[in-house]
C-alpha positions as CSV (number, residue, x, y, z in Angstrom):
1,M,-134.3,-108.9,75.7
2,K,-134.2,-111.8,78.0
3,H,-131.6,-109.9,80.8
4,R,-130.6,-106.1,81.1
5,K,-127.3,-105.0,80.3
6,L,-126.7,-102.9,83.4
7,G,-124.4,-100.5,81.6
8,R,-121.6,-103.3,81.6
9,T,-119.9,-105.7,79.8
10,S,-120.8,-109.4,79.9
11,D,-117.7,-110.5,82.2
12,Q,-118.2,-107.5,84.8
13,R,-122.0,-108.0,84.7
14,R,-121.7,-111.5,85.7
15,A,-119.0,-110.7,88.5
16,M,-121.3,-108.3,90.1
17,L,-124.3,-110.7,90.0
18,R,-122.0,-113.2,91.7
19,A,-121.0,-111.0,94.5
20,M,-124.4,-109.7,95.1
21,V,-126.0,-113.1,94.9
22,T,-123.1,-114.3,97.6
23,Y,-123.7,-111.1,99.7
24,L,-127.6,-111.7,99.6
25,L,-127.0,-115.3,100.9
26,E,-124.8,-114.3,103.7
27,N,-126.5,-111.4,105.0
28,G,-130.2,-112.3,104.0
29,Q,-130.9,-108.9,102.6
30,I,-128.9,-106.4,100.1
31,K,-130.0,-102.7,99.5
32,T,-129.6,-101.9,95.5
33,T,-131.1,-100.2,92.6
34,V,-134.6,-101.8,91.4
35,T,-133.1,-103.1,88.2
36,R,-130.4,-104.8,89.7
37,A,-132.6,-106.4,92.2
38,K,-135.0,-107.6,89.6
39,E,-131.6,-109.2,88.1
40,V,-130.3,-110.9,91.3
41,A,-133.4,-112.4,92.8
42,P,-133.9,-114.8,90.3
43,V,-130.3,-116.0,90.2
44,A,-130.6,-116.6,94.2
45,E,-133.3,-118.5,93.8
46,K,-131.9,-120.9,91.2
47,M,-128.9,-121.3,93.9
48,I,-131.5,-121.9,96.8
49,T,-133.0,-124.5,94.2
50,L,-129.8,-126.2,93.9
51,A,-129.4,-126.3,97.7
52,K,-132.7,-128.3,98.1
53,K,-131.4,-130.9,95.7
54,N,-128.7,-131.3,98.8
55,D,-126.3,-133.5,96.4
56,L,-122.6,-133.3,95.4
57,P,-122.9,-132.4,91.9
58,A,-125.6,-129.3,93.2
59,Y,-122.8,-128.4,95.4
60,R,-120.0,-128.4,92.9
61,Q,-122.5,-126.3,90.7
62,A,-123.3,-123.4,93.6
63,L,-119.6,-123.3,94.3
64,G,-118.9,-122.5,90.9
65,Y,-121.0,-119.4,91.1
66,I,-120.8,-118.5,94.7
67,T,-117.5,-116.6,95.4
68,K,-117.0,-117.7,99.1
69,E,-116.8,-121.5,100.3
70,D,-118.5,-120.5,103.8
71,V,-121.6,-119.0,101.9
72,A,-121.9,-122.3,100.0
73,K,-121.9,-124.4,103.2
74,K,-124.3,-122.0,104.8
75,L,-126.5,-122.5,101.8
76,F,-126.7,-125.9,101.6
77,Q,-126.8,-126.4,105.5
78,E,-129.0,-123.9,106.6
79,I,-130.8,-122.1,103.8
80,G,-131.6,-125.2,101.5
81,P,-133.2,-127.2,104.5
82,K,-135.3,-123.9,105.8
83,Y,-137.4,-123.8,102.0
84,A,-137.5,-127.5,101.7
85,D,-141.4,-127.5,101.7
86,R,-141.4,-124.4,99.9
87,N,-141.9,-124.3,96.0
88,G,-140.2,-121.2,95.0
89,G,-140.3,-117.5,95.8
90,Y,-137.5,-117.6,98.0
91,T,-136.7,-113.6,98.0
92,R,-138.8,-110.3,97.8
93,V,-137.9,-107.2,96.1
94,V,-139.1,-104.1,98.2
95,K,-139.1,-101.0,96.7
96,I,-137.7,-97.9,99.0
97,G,-138.1,-94.9,97.1
98,P,-135.5,-92.6,95.1
99,R,-131.6,-92.5,96.3
100,R,-130.6,-89.1,97.5
101,G,-127.7,-88.4,95.3
102,D,-129.0,-89.3,91.9
103,A,-132.7,-89.8,92.4
104,A,-132.3,-93.6,91.2
105,E,-135.1,-96.2,92.2
106,M,-133.9,-98.2,95.4
107,A,-135.1,-101.4,96.5
108,I,-134.1,-104.5,99.4
109,V,-133.6,-107.5,98.1
110,Q,-134.4,-110.0,101.0
111,L,-134.8,-113.9,101.5
112,V,-138.5,-114.7,102.6
């Protein structure tokens, strides 16, 4: 299997990933389960790679995925230039142990 289903239909899963990537780019890190973190990290890396191109088609493609316009502007004006000399590896997934309620393995996804 290429992607995890995360117990959701495809449209719900896509909406959840869009929201999580937007929040990650807005705040720099998110706390979530390990399986969700492993799905969010590659998508966020693709958005940062788009921002490194810094042209109109890339900006419009990012706007099609990111749910907030100000986050897309931040991505292209601040985050993209910050990683201009780096070839991938823009995110880090750190496991932080089980969640108290249901013992789900938790992780923090952060921009490096």
